[in-house]
N, C-alpha and C positions, 0 to 999 in steps of 0.2 A: 331783200338783201341787206346785209349789215354794212355799216359805213363808219369811217373814221376820218376826221379832218382837223386841224388846228392849225419879268415876273418875279414876282417875289415868291419866295417859299412861304407856305402857310405858317403863320406865326401864332404861338400861344404862350401864355405865361401862367404858371401855377399861382395860386392865390398869394402865397408868401412872397414869391418873386415880384409879382405885380404890385404888392403893397408897399414896396420899398420907396424911398424918397424919389419923386419924379425928377428926372434929369432932362432938360429940354434939348440936349444934344446927344441923347442916347442913340447909338447907331443901330441900323437895321441888322447889321451883321452880329452885333452883340446879342440882340434878341433871339436870333436864330440859335446861337450857341447856348443860350440859357433855357431854351424851350425843352420840355420833357419829350421823350421819344413818342412818336405816334404809334398806334392810333389812340386818340382821346375822344370820348363821347362829347360832342359839342354841348350837350345839355348840362354836363358836369361843369364845363368851362363857364357857361352862362350863369349857373348857380353860384360858383365860386367868385366870378367877377362881380356879381351883384353884392355879395358879402363884403368884398373889398371896397366897392364904391359907397356902401353905406357908411364906411369909416373915412374914405378918401374920395369924396365926390368930384374933386378936381384933378384926378389922375387920368390924364389923356391917354396914356398907354393902355390902361385897363379898359377905358371906353373903346379903344380900338380893338383890343382882344375880344371884347364883348360883341362888337359889330361883326368880327370874323366868325365867331361861334354862332351868332344868330343867322348869318348868311349860310353857313354850313347846315343849319337846321331848317332852312327854308323860310325863316322869319324876316323877309326882306324889308318890310316896312319898319320893323323895330331896328333892324341893322342900319337903315337909312338914318334914323334918329340918332342912334349911338355914334355913328361916324361923324354926323354933324356936330354933336356935342364935343367929340374929340378935336375936331378942327377949330371949333370956337375957343377951346382951351389952349391949343398949340398949333396955330395956323402955319408955322414955319418949321416945325419939328420934322426931321427927315423921315422917321419911321411912320409918324401919323400921316404925313403928306403922301408918301408912297403907297401906304395901305389904302388911304382914301381914294387915290387915283385908280388903283386897281379895282376897288369896290365899284366906283362909278362906271368904269369900263364894263365890269361884269353885269351891271344892271342896265346896260345900254345907254349910258350917258357920257360918252367920251368927251363931249364939249365941256361938261362940268369938270371932268378929270383934268382936262388941259387948263381950265381956269384955276383950279386948286394948285396945280404945279406952278403956273405962272405967278400966282399970288405969293408963293413962297419966296420969289425973288432971290434965288440962290444959284446964280449961274456959275458960282465958284465951286459948287458941290456936284461932283460927277454922279453921285447917286441920284440926285434930283434930276439932273440933265438926262441921264439914261432913261429914266421913267418918262420924261417929257418926249424924248425921241420915239419911244414905243407908242405913246398916245398920238403923237403927231403923225406917225406912220398909219395908224388906224384911220385917222381923219384925212389922209392923203395930203398932208401939209408939212412936208419936210424939205424945204428948198436948200439949194447948195449953200447959201449964206448961213443957214441954220447949221449945216454940217461943219462949215469952217469955224464957226463960233464954238461949237461943242468940241471940235477937234483940238482947240487950243488947250483944253484940259488934259491932253495926253502928252504934255511937254516934259514929263518926268518929275513934276513938282508934287504929284500925289502918289501914294503907295499903289503898287500894281493891283492889289486886291480891290482898292477903291475905284479903279478905273476899268476893271475887267468887263462889267456889263455895258459901260459906255462904249468901249472899243468894239465889242461884239455887236452892239446896236448900230454903230456907224458902219461896221462891216456889212450888215444886212442891207443898208441903204446903198452901199457901193456895189454889192452884187446885183441888186435890183436895177441899178443903172448900167450894168454891164462892165463895171470896172473890177474885173476879177483880181488883178494884181494888187490893187489897193485893198480889196476885200480880204485877200489872203494875209496881207501884211497886218491888217487890223485884227484878224482872228488870232494870229500868232501873238500879237501884243496882249490881247484879251485873255489869253490862256497862260500867261506867265504865272499868275497866282489867282486862278479863277474862282468865282462863286459858282454854285450849282446852276444858277440861272444862266450864267455866261456859257457854261458847258453845254446846256440844252440848246441855246441859240446857235452855238458853233456847230453842234451836231446837225441841227436843222439845215444850216447853210452848207455843210459838207455834203449832205445828201442831195440838196437842191442843185448844187454846183459840181457834183461828182468829184469830190476829193475826200481823202480819208484823214481823220484825226488820229493822233497817237493814241493807242489804247489806254495809256496811263491817264489821259485826260478824261476819257469816258468813265474811268473808275474813281474819279474824285468822290469822296464820301458825300452822300446825300443827293447825288446826281441821278436820281431815279428816272426822270424824264429822258435825259440823254441816253441812259443805259437802255431804256425800253425802245427808243428809236433805233439805236445802234444794233441791238440784238435782233430786232425785226428785220433790219436791212441785211443782216447776215443769215436770216431764215432760221434763227434759233428761237422757236416759238415758246417753249416752256420757260426758259430764262427771261425772255422778253415779257411774258405774262407776269412772272414773279416781280420783275422790276416795275411793271405797270401797276400791280397791286400796291406796292410801296408808294408809288407816285400818287395813286388815288387816296391812300390812307393819309398821306402827308398834305394833300390839297383836296379836301372833300368837295369844295365848291367849284373846282376847275372842270368844266365840261370836257375839255380835251383829254384829261386823265380818264374820265368815265368812258368816253367814246373809244379811246385807244384800248383800254382793258376789255371792253365788251367785244371789240373787233378781234383782238388776239384770241380771246377765249373761244369765240364762236368759229371764226374762220380757220384759225391755226390748230386749235385743240379740240374742237367740237365739244367743248365744255359749256353747254348752254345754260346750266344753272348759274355758273360763275358769271357768264355774260349777262344774264338777266339781272343778277344782283348788282353788277357794276352799273348797268343802265339805270336801275331803280334808285341806287344811291346817288347817282349824278342828278337825277330828276328832282331830288329834294331841294337842292339849291338852284336848279335850272329847269323849272317846270314848263317853260316855254321852248325848250330845245327840241325841235322836231326830230333831229337825228337820233337822240336818245330814245324818244318814243318809238321810232322805227326799229332801232336795235333791240329794244325790249320785245317788240312784236315778232321780230325775226327769231329771237331765242324762244319765245312762247310757241311759235309754230313748229319749231324743231323739237320741242318737248311734247308735241301732240295736243297742245291747248289751243285749238284753232279758233274757238269763239273769243277767247281772251286776246289772241293775236289780232283778230279782226277789229276788236274794240281799240286796241293800242294803236293799230295802223290808222284807224279813222281819226284818233286823237292827233297823230302826227300830221295828217293831211289838213286838219283844221287850223294848224299854225302857219304862220307866214313862211313861205319857201324863200330862202335867202340865195340859193344858187341852183343852176340847172341840175347839178348832180344830186340834189336832194330828191327831186321828183323821180330821177332814174332809180334811186334806191327804193323809194316807196313802191314804184311800179314792179320792181323785181320781187320785193317782199310779197306783193299781191300775187305774183305768179307762184311763189312758193306755197302760199295759203291755198290757192286754187288747186295746184297739183296734189297737195296733201288731203284736200277735201274730195278728191276724185274727179275734179272738173279739168280734165286734161287739156281740152281745146282752149279753154279760157286761160289756163296756166301758160300754154304755149304763146297765146296772143300777148299776154302781159310781158313775158320774158322777151319776146320779139320786139315789142314796143320799147322796153328798157334798153336793149342792146342798140337799137336803131337811134334812139334819142341820145344815148351816150356817144355814139359815133358822130351824130350830127353836131354835137357840141365839142367834138374832139377830146372827149374824156376817155382816153384809151384804157386807163386802169379800171374804171367803172364798167366799160364795155366788156373787158376781159373777165371781170369778176361775175358780171351778170351772165355771160355766155357759159362760164364754167359751172355756175349753179344751175343753169338751164339744162346743161348736159347731165348734171347729177340727178336732177328730178326726172329727166327722160329715162335714165338708166334704172332708177328705182321703180318707175311706173311701167316700163315696157321691156319685154324680153328681147325684142329685135329693135335695135336703134337705127334711126335714120343716119346714114353715113354723112349727110350734109351737115347735120347738127354737130357731129363729132369734129368734122374738118373745120367748121367755122369756129368752134370753141378753141381748138388747138391753135389755129391761125391767130386768133385774137390774143390768146395768152402768150404765145411766142413773141408777138410784136410789142408786148407791154413789159414793164418792169414790175408788175404787180405780184408781190410775193404771195398774197392770199389766193389769187386766181391760180397760181401754179400749184399751191398746196391742195386746193380743191380738185384741180385736174389730175394731180398725182393720185389722189384717193380714188377718183372715178376710174382712172386707168387701171389701177390695181384690181378694182372690183370687176371690171368688164374685160380684163385681159389685154389691154393695149400694150404694145411693146414700147420701149424707150424711144425707138426711132419714130414711132407714130405720135409721140407727145413732145 
């Protein structure tokens, strides 16, 4: 079964732009605005950056761009060296520090990311503090005193654009603490003149806490992540997939973008080639992401490539399982492979195990999705369906808010002639 779970915008500089005189206070926002439109082959960026560095070896911005392109190409060891050089040249530059922090989080070193941010010693800079909040949250280290100190930067002395990500980051902490009123107030503040990252954070919180953002906010240029999330929540699969494609093109190294697009393409559109490409692209920079390997296996199985699907699923299972839901997805994908291989009883056993495991961990969305796909495979393999399988799938889907499970159930209902009342 396919799965999806989840910042700075991916930043690039063309050679001529990156070669200009290095400004130690160059803002992250400025770099976004001067970047060429995606997609850009990261190998081209690597080549051009090396040409610039041959002439300007102390240009920290270009070293940072090089690290990003190397990350997108899966050259993580080289990216590690490049970002280290950038930090040695400009340890307090906003763009370099934020980019380095995100890189270290990406490679599983959030403690080092926090150290880099703290070393910058720029508590007067809301851009640095917003990144620090994000990393502290990952580490489970964001006490109330930390929030009060960060909140002082929202006193109106900074431009709304500069504090948008900080406000939305603080809002996330408030929502997590159950302070909905404060969270909503901070979201409103963060959306006065938001960055695309602030919009994405606000959209996530809106879905998590069941409130709606103004549509004009979701349409902020460059807010592909927020648009993809919002459109999925509305059940608009094709526009959501289109937004997710732009999101992935803009952030090739982001596993969330790859997972989201592979999910949308497979579950919502049954476009398994696009789903597989999205997963494969994400694996270049994230070779140890078990969910992406599983999603690639799911797509391959639906394309009839069962041996390949088995190999990909085995690769997923060799990796560290980070959450109970991961194993549910792997087991459901195994059920799909067994059904498509003609091993009906083993397929049923795998799907049953996936559903029961998801229910045991109170993962209602995964339970619904696994049950819907189980029903789909039963309907493809059998002329006469067990009524209990139908009723269980319908019940689980109806009790969840899982849009994908409903889409799968709707397709099965149409195929086997279930009425609207029955689904």
